C-alpha positions as CSV (number, residue, x, y, z in Angstrom):
1,M,-3.8,34.3,-38.5
2,N,-2.8,35.8,-35.2
3,H,-4.5,39.1,-34.4
4,D,-1.3,40.6,-33.2
5,D,0.3,39.9,-36.6
6,E,-2.6,41.5,-38.4
7,N,-2.4,44.7,-36.3
8,E,1.4,44.8,-36.9
9,L,0.8,44.5,-40.7
10,F,-1.7,47.3,-40.8
11,N,0.5,49.5,-38.7
12,R,3.4,49.0,-41.1
13,L,1.2,49.7,-44.2
14,E,0.0,52.9,-42.6
15,A,3.6,53.9,-41.8
16,D,4.7,53.2,-45.4
17,M,1.8,55.2,-46.8
18,A,2.5,58.1,-44.5
19,T,6.2,58.3,-45.6
20,D,5.5,58.0,-49.3
21,P,6.0,61.4,-51.0
22,G,3.5,60.5,-53.7
23,T,0.7,60.0,-51.3
24,D,-2.2,62.3,-52.0
25,G,-4.9,60.8,-49.9
26,G,-6.3,58.6,-52.7
27,A,-6.1,54.9,-53.2
28,D,-2.6,53.4,-53.5
29,V,-1.2,50.1,-54.8
30,V,0.1,48.0,-51.9
31,D,3.4,46.1,-52.4
32,L,2.4,42.7,-50.9
33,D,5.9,41.3,-50.9
34,K,7.0,44.2,-48.8
35,A,4.1,43.7,-46.4
36,R,4.9,40.0,-46.0
37,S,8.5,40.7,-45.3
38,A,7.5,43.3,-42.7
39,R,5.2,40.8,-41.0
40,T,8.0,38.2,-40.7
41,G,10.3,40.8,-39.2
42,A,12.6,41.1,-42.3
43,V,12.6,44.9,-42.3
44,E,15.2,47.6,-42.1
45,P,16.5,48.4,-38.6
46,T,15.0,51.8,-38.9
47,A,11.4,50.5,-39.1
48,P,9.4,52.2,-36.3
49,A,7.6,48.9,-35.3
50,A,10.6,46.6,-35.2
51,R,9.7,43.2,-33.6
52,V,11.6,42.0,-30.5
53,L,11.9,38.2,-30.2
54,V,11.8,36.9,-26.7
55,D,11.6,33.1,-27.4
56,G,14.9,31.3,-27.8
57,S,15.7,29.2,-30.9
58,A,14.0,25.9,-31.2
59,P,16.0,23.2,-29.5
60,A,17.6,20.6,-31.8
61,G,16.4,17.9,-29.4
62,L,18.2,14.8,-28.1
63,G,20.2,12.6,-30.3
64,F,19.2,9.1,-31.2
65,M,21.5,7.5,-28.6
66,D,20.4,10.0,-25.9
67,R,16.8,9.1,-26.5
68,L,17.7,5.4,-26.2
69,R,19.5,6.0,-23.0
70,G,16.7,8.0,-21.5
71,A,13.9,5.6,-22.6
72,K,11.9,3.8,-20.0
73,R,12.0,0.1,-20.6
74,R,9.0,-2.0,-19.7
75,P,9.8,-5.3,-17.9
76,V,10.1,-8.3,-20.2
77,V,8.8,-10.6,-17.5
78,P,5.6,-9.3,-15.8
79,M,6.1,-8.2,-12.2
80,W,3.5,-10.7,-10.9
81,L,5.6,-13.5,-12.5
82,K,8.8,-12.3,-10.8
83,S,7.3,-12.4,-7.3
84,A,6.9,-16.0,-5.9
85,A,4.3,-14.8,-3.4
86,E,2.2,-13.1,-6.1
87,L,2.5,-16.1,-8.5
88,K,1.5,-18.5,-5.7
89,A,-1.4,-16.3,-4.8
90,A,-2.6,-16.0,-8.4
91,T,-2.2,-19.8,-8.9
92,G,-4.2,-20.4,-5.8
93,W,-7.0,-18.1,-7.0
94,V,-7.2,-19.8,-10.4
95,A,-7.1,-23.3,-8.9
96,G,-9.8,-22.3,-6.4
97,H,-11.9,-20.8,-9.2
98,Y,-11.9,-23.9,-11.4
99,G,-12.1,-26.2,-8.4
100,H,-15.2,-24.4,-7.2
101,K,-16.8,-24.7,-10.7
102,A,-16.0,-28.5,-10.8
103,G,-17.4,-29.1,-7.4
104,Y,-20.5,-27.0,-8.1
105,H,-21.4,-28.9,-11.2
106,A,-20.5,-32.3,-9.8
107,V,-23.0,-31.8,-6.9
108,R,-25.7,-30.8,-9.4
109,S,-24.9,-33.4,-12.1
110,P,-27.8,-35.8,-11.1
111,V,-30.2,-32.8,-11.5
112,Y,-28.7,-32.0,-14.9
113,A,-29.0,-35.7,-16.0
114,A,-32.7,-35.8,-15.0
115,R,-33.5,-32.6,-16.8
116,L,-31.8,-33.9,-20.0
117,A,-33.6,-37.2,-19.7
118,L,-37.0,-35.4,-19.5
119,L,-36.1,-33.3,-22.5
120,S,-35.0,-36.3,-24.6
121,P,-38.5,-37.0,-26.2
122,R,-38.6,-33.4,-27.3
123,G,-35.0,-33.8,-28.6
124,A,-36.0,-36.9,-30.5
125,A,-38.9,-35.2,-32.1
126,K,-36.7,-32.2,-32.9
127,F,-34.0,-34.5,-34.4
128,T,-36.5,-36.5,-36.5
129,G,-38.2,-33.4,-37.8
130,G,-34.9,-31.8,-38.7
131,A,-33.8,-34.9,-40.5
132,L,-37.0,-35.1,-42.6
133,R,-36.7,-31.4,-43.5
134,W,-33.1,-32.0,-44.6
135,V,-34.1,-35.0,-46.7
136,S,-37.0,-33.1,-48.4
137,D,-34.8,-30.1,-49.1
138,K,-37.1,-27.8,-47.1
139,E,-34.4,-25.0,-47.1
140,G,-34.9,-24.6,-50.9
141,E,-38.7,-24.3,-50.8
142,P,-38.8,-20.5,-50.3
143,V,-36.7,-19.9,-53.4
144,R,-38.8,-22.3,-55.5
145,R,-42.0,-20.6,-54.3
146,A,-40.6,-17.2,-55.2
147,M,-40.0,-18.4,-58.8
148,V,-43.6,-19.6,-59.0
149,E,-44.9,-16.2,-57.9
150,K,-42.6,-14.5,-60.5
151,E,-43.9,-17.1,-63.1
152,D,-40.3,-17.8,-64.1
153,A,-40.8,-21.3,-65.5
154,A,-37.3,-21.9,-66.7
155,T,-35.7,-21.1,-63.4
156,Y,-38.3,-23.1,-61.5
157,L,-37.7,-26.2,-63.7
158,K,-33.9,-25.9,-62.9
159,L,-34.6,-25.6,-59.2
160,S,-37.0,-28.6,-59.3
161,R,-34.5,-30.8,-61.1
162,Q,-31.9,-29.8,-58.5
163,R,-34.3,-30.5,-55.7
164,D,-35.1,-34.0,-57.1
165,A,-31.5,-34.9,-57.3
166,R,-30.8,-33.7,-53.7
167,V,-33.8,-35.6,-52.3
168,R,-32.7,-38.8,-54.0
169,L,-29.2,-38.5,-52.6
170,R,-30.3,-37.5,-49.2
171,T,-32.9,-40.3,-49.0
172,L,-30.2,-42.8,-49.8
173,V,-28.0,-41.4,-47.1
174,A,-30.8,-41.5,-44.6
175,V,-31.8,-45.1,-45.4
176,L,-28.1,-46.2,-45.1
177,A,-27.7,-44.3,-41.8
178,S,-30.9,-45.9,-40.5
179,L,-29.8,-49.4,-41.4
180,I,-26.3,-48.9,-39.9
181,G,-27.8,-47.4,-36.8
182,M,-30.3,-50.2,-36.3
183,G,-27.6,-52.8,-36.9
184,A,-25.3,-51.2,-34.4
185,A,-28.1,-50.9,-31.9
186,L,-29.0,-54.6,-32.4
187,A,-25.4,-55.7,-32.1
188,L,-25.0,-53.6,-28.9
189,Y,-28.1,-55.2,-27.5
190,V,-27.0,-58.7,-28.2
191,L,-23.2,-58.6,-27.7
192,A,-22.4,-55.7,-25.4
193,P,-22.3,-56.1,-21.6
194,G,-24.9,-54.5,-19.5
195,W,-22.8,-51.5,-18.3
196,L,-21.9,-50.6,-21.9
197,Q,-25.6,-50.7,-22.8
198,M,-26.5,-48.5,-19.9
199,V,-23.7,-46.0,-20.8
200,S,-24.8,-46.0,-24.4
201,V,-28.5,-45.4,-23.6
202,T,-27.6,-42.7,-21.1
203,A,-25.4,-40.9,-23.6
204,L,-28.2,-41.1,-26.2
205,L,-30.7,-39.7,-23.8
206,L,-28.4,-36.9,-22.7
207,A,-27.6,-36.1,-26.4
208,L,-31.3,-36.0,-27.3
209,G,-32.0,-33.9,-24.2
210,H,-29.3,-31.4,-25.2
211,V,-30.9,-31.2,-28.7
212,G,-34.3,-30.6,-27.2
213,R,-33.3,-28.0,-24.5
214,P,-35.1,-24.6,-24.7
215,E,-32.9,-21.7,-25.8
216,D,-34.2,-19.5,-22.9
217,A,-33.9,-22.1,-20.2
218,P,-30.4,-23.6,-20.0
219,V,-30.1,-26.9,-18.2
220,I,-26.7,-26.1,-16.7
221,V,-26.6,-23.0,-14.5
222,R,-23.6,-20.8,-13.8
223,A,-21.3,-21.7,-10.9
224,V,-19.6,-18.3,-10.8
225,D,-20.9,-14.8,-11.7
226,L,-18.0,-12.9,-13.1
227,P,-18.0,-9.2,-12.6
228,Q,-18.6,-7.1,-15.7
229,V,-15.6,-4.8,-16.2
230,Q,-16.1,-1.7,-18.2
231,R,-13.1,-0.7,-20.3
232,L,-11.7,2.7,-19.4
233,T,-11.4,5.0,-22.4
234,S,-10.1,8.5,-23.0
235,D,-13.6,9.8,-23.5
236,I,-14.7,8.5,-20.2
237,V,-11.7,10.0,-18.4
238,A,-12.1,13.4,-20.2
239,R,-15.8,13.5,-19.2
240,A,-14.9,12.7,-15.6
241,F,-12.3,15.5,-15.4
242,A,-14.6,17.9,-17.1
243,A,-17.1,17.3,-14.2
244,L,-14.6,18.3,-11.5
245,G,-15.4,21.9,-11.7
246,I,-11.8,23.1,-12.2
247,A,-11.8,26.4,-14.0
248,E,-8.8,25.8,-16.3
249,I,-10.2,22.5,-17.5
250,N,-13.6,24.1,-18.1
251,K,-11.9,26.9,-20.2
252,Q,-10.3,24.3,-22.4
253,A,-13.6,22.4,-22.8
254,A,-15.4,25.7,-23.7
255,K,-13.0,26.1,-26.6
256,G,-13.8,22.6,-27.9
257,K,-10.4,21.3,-26.7
258,A,-9.7,18.4,-24.4
259,G,-9.1,19.7,-20.9
260,I,-6.5,17.1,-20.2
261,E,-3.6,15.5,-22.1
262,F,-2.9,11.8,-22.1
263,K,0.9,11.1,-21.8
264,A,0.6,7.3,-22.4
265,P,-2.0,4.9,-23.7
266,I,-4.6,3.8,-21.1
267,Q,-3.7,0.2,-20.2
268,R,-4.5,-2.6,-17.8
269,D,-2.5,-2.4,-14.6
270,G,-3.2,-5.3,-12.2
271,K,-6.9,-5.5,-11.4
272,G,-7.8,-2.1,-13.0
273,W,-6.8,0.5,-15.6
274,R,-4.1,3.1,-15.5
275,A,-4.1,6.5,-17.2
276,D,-1.2,9.0,-17.1
277,I,-2.5,12.5,-17.5
278,D,-1.3,16.1,-17.6
279,V,-3.8,18.6,-16.3
280,P,-3.8,22.2,-17.6
281,Y,-1.1,24.7,-16.6
282,G,-1.6,25.9,-13.1
283,V,-3.7,22.9,-12.0
284,T,-2.1,20.4,-9.6
285,V,-2.7,16.9,-8.4
286,S,-3.9,18.3,-5.1
287,D,-6.8,20.0,-6.9
288,V,-7.8,16.6,-8.3
289,L,-7.4,14.9,-4.9
290,D,-9.7,17.4,-3.3
291,R,-12.4,16.4,-5.9
292,R,-11.9,12.6,-5.7
293,E,-15.6,12.1,-5.0
294,R,-16.6,14.1,-8.0
295,L,-14.1,12.2,-10.1
296,A,-15.6,8.9,-9.0
297,S,-19.0,10.2,-9.9
298,G,-17.8,11.2,-13.4
299,L,-16.3,7.7,-13.9
300,R,-19.5,6.1,-12.6
301,K,-17.4,4.1,-10.1
302,S,-17.5,3.6,-6.4
303,L,-15.2,5.8,-4.4
304,G,-13.0,2.9,-3.4
305,C,-12.2,2.2,-7.1
306,V,-10.8,5.6,-8.0
307,W,-7.3,6.5,-6.8
308,P,-5.6,9.5,-8.4
309,E,-2.0,9.9,-7.3
310,P,1.0,12.2,-7.9
311,V,3.8,10.8,-10.0
312,P,7.2,11.0,-8.1
313,G,9.8,12.8,-10.1
314,E,7.3,14.5,-12.4
315,H,5.8,18.0,-12.3
316,P,2.9,18.7,-9.9
317,G,0.4,18.6,-12.9
318,R,1.1,14.9,-13.7
319,V,-1.7,12.7,-12.4
320,M,-1.5,8.9,-12.4
321,L,-5.2,7.8,-12.3
322,W,-5.8,4.2,-11.4
323,V,-9.4,2.9,-11.7
324,G,-10.0,-0.6,-10.1
325,D,-12.4,-3.2,-11.2
326,Q,-13.7,-3.5,-7.6
327,D,-13.8,-1.3,-4.6
328,M,-10.5,-1.7,-2.7
329,A,-12.2,-2.2,0.6
330,R,-14.6,-4.9,-0.7
331,A,-12.2,-6.7,-3.1
332,P,-11.1,-10.1,-1.7
333,Q,-7.7,-9.9,-0.1
334,P,-5.3,-12.8,0.1
335,S,-4.5,-14.2,3.5
336,W,-1.5,-13.0,5.4
337,P,1.5,-14.9,3.9
338,L,2.9,-15.7,7.4
339,L,-0.4,-17.1,8.7
340,K,0.5,-20.7,8.1
341,T,4.3,-20.6,8.4
342,G,6.0,-21.8,11.5
343,T,8.5,-19.1,12.4
344,T,10.2,-16.2,10.6
345,S,13.0,-13.7,11.2
346,L,12.7,-9.9,11.6
347,F,15.7,-9.6,9.4
348,K,13.4,-10.6,6.5
349,P,10.8,-8.2,4.9
350,V,7.5,-8.3,6.7
351,P,4.4,-8.7,4.5
352,Y,2.2,-5.9,5.6
353,G,-0.7,-5.5,3.1
354,T,-1.7,-5.1,-0.5
355,D,-1.8,-2.1,-2.8
356,P,-4.9,-1.1,-4.9
357,R,-3.7,-3.4,-7.6
358,G,-3.8,-6.4,-5.2
359,R,0.0,-6.7,-5.1
360,Q,1.7,-7.6,-1.8
361,V,3.5,-4.7,0.0
362,A,6.3,-5.8,2.4
363,F,9.1,-3.8,4.1
364,D,12.1,-4.3,6.4
365,L,11.1,-3.7,10.0
366,M,14.6,-4.2,11.2
367,Y,16.6,-1.0,11.5
368,A,13.4,1.1,11.5
369,N,10.7,2.4,13.7
370,F,6.9,2.5,13.0
371,L,4.1,5.0,13.6
372,T,0.5,4.6,12.7
373,G,-2.3,7.1,13.3
374,A,-6.0,7.4,12.5
375,M,-9.4,8.4,13.7
376,P,-11.0,5.9,16.1
377,G,-12.5,2.9,14.4
378,R,-10.4,3.0,11.2
379,G,-8.3,-0.1,11.7
380,K,-5.3,1.4,13.5
381,T,-5.0,-1.4,16.1
382,F,-5.2,-4.1,13.5
383,A,-2.5,-2.3,11.4
384,L,-0.2,-2.3,14.4
385,R,-1.0,-5.9,15.4
386,I,0.3,-7.2,12.1
387,L,3.9,-6.0,12.9
388,L,3.7,-7.3,16.4
389,L,2.6,-10.7,15.2
390,A,5.5,-10.8,12.8
391,A,7.8,-10.0,15.7
392,A,6.1,-12.7,17.8
393,M,6.9,-15.3,15.1
394,D,10.6,-14.6,15.5
395,P,11.6,-16.8,18.5
396,T,14.6,-14.6,19.2
397,A,12.6,-11.3,19.5
398,E,12.0,-9.8,22.9
399,L,8.6,-8.2,23.1
400,H,7.3,-5.4,25.3
401,T,3.6,-4.9,24.7
402,W,1.6,-1.9,26.1
403,E,-1.8,-0.6,25.1
404,F,-3.8,2.2,26.7
405,K,-7.3,1.6,25.4
406,G,-7.8,-0.7,28.3
407,T,-9.8,-3.3,26.3
408,G,-7.1,-6.0,26.0
409,D,-6.6,-5.7,22.3
410,F,-3.1,-7.1,22.6
411,S,-3.8,-9.7,25.4
412,S,-2.7,-12.5,23.0
413,F,0.8,-11.3,23.4
414,Q,0.9,-11.3,27.2
415,P,2.3,-14.9,27.6
416,I,5.2,-14.1,25.3
417,S,6.0,-10.6,26.3
418,H,8.8,-9.6,28.8
419,S,6.6,-6.7,29.9
420,Y,2.9,-6.2,29.3
421,G,0.3,-3.6,30.3
422,S,-3.3,-2.7,29.5
423,G,-5.2,0.1,31.0
424,P,-7.0,3.4,30.2
425,G,-4.1,5.7,30.9
426,D,-4.1,5.2,34.6
427,D,-1.0,6.1,36.6
428,A,0.0,2.5,37.4
429,T,0.0,1.4,33.8
430,V,1.7,4.5,32.5
431,E,4.4,4.1,35.2
432,G,4.9,0.5,34.2
433,C,5.3,1.5,30.6
434,V,7.8,4.2,31.5
435,D,9.8,1.6,33.5
436,A,9.8,-0.6,30.5
437,M,11.1,2.3,28.3
438,E,13.8,2.9,30.9
439,Y,14.8,-0.7,30.6
440,V,15.0,-0.4,26.8
441,Y,17.0,2.8,27.1
442,R,19.5,1.0,29.3
443,E,19.7,-1.8,26.8
444,L,20.8,0.8,24.2
445,D,23.8,1.6,26.4
446,R,24.6,-2.0,27.0
447,R,24.3,-3.0,23.4
448,A,26.4,0.0,22.3
449,R,29.2,-1.1,24.6
450,V,29.0,-4.7,23.3
451,I,29.2,-3.6,19.6
452,N,32.0,-1.1,20.4
453,K,34.2,-3.9,21.8
454,L,33.6,-6.3,18.9
455,P,36.3,-6.7,16.3
456,K,35.8,-4.9,13.0
457,D,35.9,-8.2,11.0
458,I,32.9,-9.5,13.0
459,C,30.9,-6.2,13.1
460,P,32.2,-4.0,10.2
461,E,29.2,-1.7,10.1
462,N,28.8,-1.2,13.9
463,K,25.3,-2.5,13.9
464,V,23.3,-5.7,14.8
465,T,23.4,-8.3,12.0
466,P,21.6,-11.7,11.8
467,A,24.8,-13.4,12.7
468,L,25.3,-11.3,15.8
469,A,21.7,-11.6,16.9
470,A,22.0,-15.4,16.7
471,K,24.7,-15.4,19.4
472,K,22.9,-15.5,22.7
473,S,26.0,-14.6,24.7
474,L,26.0,-11.1,23.1
475,G,22.4,-10.4,23.9
476,L,21.9,-8.5,20.6
477,H,18.6,-10.2,19.7
478,P,15.8,-8.0,18.2
479,L,14.0,-6.0,20.9
480,V,10.5,-4.8,20.0
481,M,8.5,-2.4,22.1
482,S,4.9,-1.6,21.1
483,I,2.8,1.2,22.6
484,D,-0.8,1.5,21.3
485,E,-2.7,4.8,22.1
486,C,0.7,6.3,23.0
487,Q,-0.9,9.7,23.5
488,E,-2.0,8.5,26.9
489,V,1.7,8.2,27.9
490,F,3.1,11.3,26.3
491,T,0.3,13.5,27.7
492,H,0.6,12.2,31.2
493,E,0.9,15.1,33.6
494,R,3.8,13.6,35.7
495,L,5.6,11.1,33.4
496,G,4.8,12.5,29.9
497,K,7.9,14.5,29.4
498,K,10.1,11.7,30.6
499,A,8.4,9.2,28.4
500,A,8.9,11.5,25.4
501,E,12.6,11.9,26.0
502,L,13.0,8.2,26.4
503,A,11.1,7.4,23.2
504,T,13.0,10.0,21.3
505,A,16.3,8.5,22.4
506,I,15.1,5.0,21.6
507,I,14.1,6.0,18.1
508,K,17.3,7.9,17.4
509,R,19.7,5.2,18.7
510,G,17.8,2.0,18.4
511,R,18.1,1.4,14.6
512,A,21.7,0.1,14.6
513,L,21.2,-1.7,18.0
514,G,18.4,-4.0,17.1
515,V,15.7,-2.1,19.0
516,I,12.4,-1.3,17.3
517,L,9.7,1.0,18.6
518,L,6.1,0.6,17.3
519,L,3.7,3.5,18.1
520,G,0.0,3.9,17.5
521,T,-2.2,6.9,18.2
522,Q,-5.8,8.0,17.5
523,R,-5.0,11.6,18.4
524,P,-2.0,12.7,16.2
525,D,-1.4,16.3,17.4
526,A,1.5,18.3,18.8
527,D,0.6,17.5,22.4
528,S,-0.1,13.8,22.0
529,L,2.8,13.1,19.6
530,P,5.9,15.2,20.4
531,K,7.5,16.6,17.3
532,A,10.9,15.0,18.2
533,I,9.2,11.6,17.9
534,S,7.1,12.2,14.8
535,A,10.1,13.8,13.0
536,N,12.4,10.8,13.5
537,V,10.2,7.8,12.9
538,G,11.2,6.0,9.7
539,I,8.0,4.2,8.6
540,R,4.6,5.8,8.9
541,F,1.1,4.5,8.1
542,C,-1.8,7.0,8.2
543,L,-5.4,5.8,7.8
544,Q,-8.3,8.3,7.6
545,V,-7.7,11.6,9.6
546,M,-9.8,14.7,9.6
547,G,-7.4,17.5,8.6
548,Q,-4.1,18.7,7.3
549,P,-2.3,19.0,10.7
550,E,-3.1,15.4,11.7
551,N,-2.1,14.2,8.2
552,D,1.3,15.9,8.3
553,M,1.9,14.9,12.0
554,V,1.8,11.2,11.0
555,L,3.1,11.2,7.4
556,G,5.6,14.1,7.7
557,T,5.8,17.9,6.9
558,S,4.3,19.0,3.6
559,M,2.8,15.6,2.7
560,Y,-0.6,17.2,2.5
561,K,0.7,19.9,0.2
562,N,2.3,17.4,-2.0
563,G,-0.9,15.5,-2.5
564,I,-0.4,12.7,0.0
565,R,-3.7,13.1,1.8
566,A,-5.2,10.6,4.2
567,T,-8.1,12.9,4.5
568,S,-9.5,11.5,1.2
569,F,-10.3,8.2,2.8
570,T,-13.8,7.5,4.0
571,A,-15.4,5.5,6.8
572,E,-15.7,2.5,4.5
573,D,-11.9,2.4,3.8
574,L,-11.2,0.3,6.8
575,G,-7.5,-0.7,7.0
576,I,-6.6,1.5,4.0
577,G,-4.0,4.3,4.4
578,Y,-0.9,5.9,3.0
579,L,2.4,4.1,3.8
580,V,5.4,6.4,3.8
581,G,9.0,5.4,4.3
582,A,8.7,1.7,3.4
583,G,9.7,2.3,-0.2
584,P,11.0,5.1,-2.5
585,N,7.5,6.7,-2.8
586,P,4.4,7.0,-0.7
587,Q,1.8,4.3,-1.5
588,I,-1.8,3.4,-0.7
589,V,-1.9,0.2,1.2
590,R,-4.6,-2.0,2.7
591,S,-3.2,-3.8,5.7
592,Y,-3.8,-7.4,6.3
593,Y,-6.7,-8.2,8.7
594,I,-6.1,-10.6,11.6
595,D,-8.9,-11.0,14.1
596,N,-8.5,-11.7,17.8
597,A,-9.1,-15.5,17.5
598,T,-6.5,-15.8,14.7
599,A,-4.0,-13.7,16.8
600,D,-4.5,-16.1,19.7
601,T,-3.6,-19.0,17.5
602,I,-0.5,-17.4,16.1
603,C,0.7,-16.4,19.6
604,E,0.2,-19.9,20.9
605,R,2.4,-21.1,18.0
606,A,4.9,-18.4,18.9
607,K,4.8,-19.5,22.5
608,A,5.7,-23.1,21.6
609,A,8.5,-21.9,19.4
610,R,9.9,-19.7,22.2
611,K,9.7,-22.6,24.6
612,A,11.6,-24.8,22.3
613,A,14.2,-22.1,21.7
614,G,14.5,-21.3,25.4
615,T,13.5,-17.6,24.9
616,L,10.0,-17.8,26.6
617,P,9.9,-15.3,29.4
618,D,9.3,-16.8,32.9
619,P,6.2,-15.1,34.5
620,D,7.3,-16.5,38.0
621,A,10.8,-15.1,37.8
622,P,11.5,-12.4,40.4
623,K,11.4,-8.9,39.1
624,K,14.8,-7.4,38.7
625,E,15.3,-4.2,40.7
626,K,15.9,-1.4,38.4
627,A,18.8,1.0,38.9
628,S,16.5,3.9,38.1
629,D,14.3,2.9,41.1
630,T,17.0,4.0,43.6
631,L,19.5,5.9,41.5
632,L,18.7,9.3,42.9
633,A,18.6,8.0,46.5
634,D,22.0,6.2,45.9
635,I,23.5,9.4,44.6
636,L,22.3,11.3,47.7
637,A,23.8,8.5,49.8
638,V,27.3,8.8,48.3
639,V,27.3,12.6,48.0
640,P,27.5,14.2,51.5
641,T,25.4,17.3,52.3
642,D,28.5,19.5,52.5
643,E,29.6,18.7,48.9
644,A,27.4,21.0,46.8
645,K,29.0,19.9,43.4
646,V,30.6,16.7,42.3
647,W,32.1,15.4,39.1
648,N,30.2,12.6,37.3
649,E,33.1,10.2,37.3
650,T,33.5,10.6,41.0
651,V,29.8,9.8,41.5
652,V,30.1,6.7,39.4
653,E,33.0,5.4,41.3
654,R,31.2,5.9,44.6
655,L,28.1,4.2,43.3
656,A,30.1,1.2,42.3
657,D,31.5,1.0,45.8
658,L,28.0,1.3,47.3
659,R,26.3,-1.3,45.0
660,P,28.9,-3.2,42.9
661,E,26.3,-5.7,41.6
662,R,24.3,-2.8,40.1
663,Y,26.9,-0.2,39.1
664,G,29.9,-2.3,38.6
665,D,29.7,-2.1,34.8
666,W,29.6,1.6,35.0
667,A,32.9,1.7,37.0
668,R,34.6,-0.4,34.3
669,M,34.0,2.4,31.7
670,G,36.5,5.1,30.8
671,S,36.2,8.4,32.6
672,E,34.5,10.2,29.6
673,E,32.1,7.3,29.1
674,Q,31.2,7.3,32.8
675,T,30.4,11.0,32.5
676,A,28.3,10.5,29.4
677,H,26.5,7.5,30.9
678,L,25.5,9.2,34.2
679,T,24.4,12.3,32.2
680,A,22.1,10.2,30.1
681,A,20.8,8.3,33.1
682,L,19.8,11.5,34.8
683,K,18.3,13.2,31.7
684,P,14.8,11.6,32.0
685,Y,14.6,13.1,35.5
686,G,15.2,16.6,34.1
687,I,18.6,16.8,35.8
688,A,21.3,18.3,33.6
689,A,25.1,18.1,34.1
690,G,27.2,21.2,34.0
691,Q,30.8,22.2,34.0
692,I,32.5,22.1,37.4
693,G,36.0,23.5,38.0
694,R,38.4,22.4,40.6
695,R,42.1,23.3,41.4
696,I,44.2,20.1,41.7
697,D,47.9,20.3,42.3
698,G,47.9,24.0,41.4
699,K,46.2,23.4,38.1
700,F,42.6,24.3,37.3
701,V,40.6,21.3,36.0
702,N,37.2,21.6,34.5
703,K,34.9,18.5,34.2
704,R,31.2,17.8,33.9
705,G,29.3,17.2,37.1
706,I,26.1,17.6,39.0
707,K,24.7,19.7,41.8
708,R,23.4,17.9,44.9
709,D,20.6,20.4,45.3
710,D,19.2,19.3,41.9
711,I,19.0,15.7,43.1
712,T,17.3,16.7,46.4
713,N,14.8,18.9,44.7
714,T,13.8,16.2,42.1
715,V,13.4,13.6,44.9
716,A,11.3,16.0,46.9
717,E,9.0,16.8,43.9
718,R,8.6,13.1,43.1
719,N,7.6,12.3,46.6
720,R,5.1,15.2,46.6
721,N,3.6,13.9,43.4
722,R,3.3,10.4,44.8
723,D,1.6,11.7,47.9
724,V,-1.0,13.6,45.8
725,S,-1.7,10.6,43.6
């Protein structure tokens, strides 16, 4: 009974006694029916302690059809059977397993035969002794002896007669078997060829050796030691959660109740067990993630086997606990699916890694950009290399490869890259990288103009498609630029701001134009990774980082708060991180591992494919002079000193007259497009266009233009910086 109900009952009884005129302070007879009705609230409205109900009426619940419509159907065909890659990988592992066992025992078969031959005398003696005991009915002797000790003569006589009958029958069978055996052996010796005699004798020796083998010393040893997998039970999970030190769980346990609630039966899921759990009210998945090490201790599993995750679409207290059979970092990982293929296309999903269950994780790199971040030594470079290798295997892809560690981690890509640089953040390497970014930025403008002029039936979505990329005349092939240790570029004192603006523009506009930017950093903070860049990258991969700011800088705002925490990884979780943006939900992924030697082999194959396709960059080709190299000087040449302000379209027309081979395409644009194009070209220099008014034919005309002083000041500052460096 509820204590509140008891107090209410006693209060009503006292009130009834106080209002009864016959009350004289002595004992009264209590009307129990009246008391019960008072407790359930069925009293007159004038009762002084009337109960106020705050809970609504119990819901009637969903109808049968509604429940059927909302039911979650489990797949008829297992997921691993639907995926050709997973089925192929599983078949390969099974074939390899039994192939290894067959080879292992085949090599040791002479040793097994020798052991059995040596044991054959013991087996013959054991067989003979067993046959004699069977003929003499030795198994019945203990019973007969017991009857003698009990002096039960009648029963003993029955058993003796039964024994005599058995011995006679068995002796007859033994004699007949001996005669037949000896006859067969004699016939085999006289009539059978030598090879059959040898096979027969060998089989007899092996059979006798098998009979004579000791029970504690097997002749045949194991070829494979299978891991012992402990079944995950509700008791084990509840014990582990009780060890987390969470107050609400402990309160429930102190009352003798389970601190957690299982929402589905624990079941096998891939190479491990899955448990869907509701933690107590007020406890969140983040509280469990903070105690992942304690949870692993409570489960008696290594840390790499225990992966609690939030469940997308559910409340913050729903935990999906997956416990693997093996540590994810130590479990064997299948080889990269593209390792043995000839070429591929970036318009197909790129296999990137495997999840904790061993299933392949792939995503579309086309129409996306990629950012990876981690502490030093956690596998960031290898994680970035996988995507660049996939791009290298597409013969149509144009590569621009830059790394600022200075150790040549991406030197394999130099022969197939249109631009390449490696250096520890020195001015020359950073300047070369920024020049390459300017080239990519100009490609955005050119590709946009090409797509804009295409008929709608050819380009209905206004973006690069496989069919358009295959047409060399359009120049819409995939363009991939990779910058490892990008913080060295974005924090450069002189070129950092310009590089950040170019990268932001490439990320925002490149998706539909076939341009992909890959970034890697080991220092994900606000200075090293500008917010405009981190906020617009579509796919992110974060390996171990130290704190919440770094976590959210790579994965996105509030990811740490929502339980997606790369801080939970350890130094042993090499190549393991959270992948966000590649699917509907964040997922833990172990990227494929490709070492330098293998990368060299793949890039050699990519070089041959590019040479055959005619897309291999020529290292001896003269370097094209970039418009940005002389743009400011050319503007000063066409804008006289007495003209303080000039419209953009006027500047473009004069530039085309000065250098038609370089600015001719600009002059063929419309006036508004000319204005926008020059504004974009000057933006990386920090030069902004403004409104300039002129009176023409008595009318006041206002257009966007530039100030000559802004150009001269920028050129002077650039020259001063070069002199200092």
